[in-house]
C-alpha positions in Angstrom: -73.9 36.0 72.7 -74.2 32.5 71.4 -73.0 32.0 67.8 -73.8 29.1 65.5 -70.9 26.6 65.3 -71.1 26.9 61.5 -70.5 30.7 61.5 -67.8 31.7 59.0 -67.5 35.5 59.6 -68.0 37.6 62.7 -68.3 41.2 61.7 -69.2 44.2 63.9 -69.9 47.4 62.0 -68.6 50.8 63.4 -70.2 52.1 66.6 -72.7 49.1 66.8 -71.5 47.4 70.0 -70.5 50.3 72.3 -73.2 49.3 74.8 -72.3 45.6 74.7 -73.9 44.1 77.9 -70.8 42.1 79.0 -67.3 42.9 80.0 -66.1 39.7 78.2 -65.5 39.1 74.5 -64.8 35.3 74.2 -64.7 33.3 71.0 -63.6 29.7 71.6 -63.8 26.4 69.8 -65.5 27.6 66.6 -64.0 25.2 64.0 -65.4 27.0 60.9 -64.9 30.7 61.8 -62.5 32.3 59.3 -62.7 36.0 60.0 -63.2 38.3 62.9 -63.6 41.9 61.7 -64.5 44.5 64.4 -64.7 48.0 63.0 -64.0 51.2 65.0 -65.5 52.3 68.3 -66.8 49.0 69.5 -66.9 47.0 72.8 -65.8 50.0 75.0 -66.7 48.3 78.2 -65.0 44.9 77.5 -62.0 44.2 79.7 -61.4 40.5 78.8 -60.7 39.6 75.1 -60.1 36.0 74.3 -59.9 34.0 71.1 -58.9 30.4 71.6 -58.9 27.2 69.7 -60.4 28.7 66.5 -58.5 26.5 64.1 -59.9 27.9 60.8 -59.5 31.6 61.7 -57.3 33.3 59.1 -57.6 37.0 59.9 -58.4 39.1 63.0 -58.9 42.8 62.5 -59.8 45.3 65.1 -60.6 49.0 64.2 -59.5 52.2 65.9 -60.7 52.9 69.5 -62.2 49.6 70.2 -61.9 47.7 73.5 -60.9 50.9 75.1 -61.4 50.1 78.8 -60.4 52.8 81.3 -56.8 53.3 81.9 -55.5 51.0 84.6 -54.3 52.0 88.0 -50.7 51.3 88.9 -49.9 47.7 89.9 -50.9 44.4 88.3 -53.8 42.2 89.5 -55.6 39.1 88.1 -58.6 41.3 87.2 -56.6 43.7 85.0 -57.9 44.0 81.4 -56.5 41.1 79.4 -56.1 40.1 75.7 -55.4 36.5 74.7 -55.1 34.7 71.4 -54.2 31.1 71.7 -54.1 28.0 69.6 -55.3 29.5 66.3 -53.1 27.5 64.0 -54.4 29.0 60.7 -54.2 32.6 61.8 -52.1 34.6 59.3 -52.5 38.1 60.6 -53.8 40.3 63.4 -54.4 44.0 62.6 -55.2 46.3 65.5 -56.2 49.9 64.9 -55.0 52.9 66.8 -56.0 53.4 70.5 -57.5 50.0 70.9 -56.8 47.9 74.0 -55.0 51.0 75.5 -55.8 50.1 79.2 -55.2 46.4 78.8 -52.4 45.2 81.1 -52.1 41.5 80.1 -51.3 40.6 76.5 -50.9 36.9 75.6 -50.3 35.4 72.1 -49.4 31.9 71.4 -48.9 29.7 68.3 -49.7 32.0 65.4 -47.8 32.5 62.1 -47.7 36.3 62.0 -48.6 39.5 63.8 -49.1 43.1 62.6 -49.9 45.9 65.1 -50.3 49.5 64.2 -50.2 51.5 61.0 -47.3 52.8 58.9 -45.6 55.9 60.4 -48.3 56.3 63.1 -48.1 55.9 66.8 -50.6 53.1 67.7 -51.0 53.6 71.5 -52.2 50.0 71.6 -51.5 48.1 74.8 -49.9 51.1 76.3 -49.1 49.5 79.7 -48.9 45.8 78.7 -45.9 43.6 78.5 -45.7 41.6 75.3 -44.8 37.9 75.2 -44.9 36.0 71.9 -44.8 32.2 72.0 -44.2 30.1 68.9 -44.7 33.0 66.3 -42.7 32.5 63.1 -43.0 36.1 61.9 -43.6 39.3 63.8 -43.9 42.8 62.5 -44.6 46.0 64.4 -45.0 49.3 62.6 -45.2 52.5 64.7 
């Protein structure tokens, strides 16, 4: 969907986007966007998640059981489910709820100040099969 370049907040309420008509969730080059908040049980069919060059984005929050593409087959291909956050210089935190992005095989994060995945004393099951590569992150915290 097209979004106004002056949008400040992108919020998806629980269970509202399960039948999203695309397998891609891409937010790029939105200079004023400050918050992406996706509540639980959304975007079940999305296999490509990308947030790039959103310079004012401060917080990204994904609820439980969102972006829950089918579990992958063994082996890695270009078309595997992917998650990328790149060049979001104001981003202070990413919070990802339990059982989100479970089947995603590619996980790329570059140039952000901090990262928080999971909840205190709980197994997150996020990115169950993915390798994690952080580039240029000053602070990283994982709670499982």
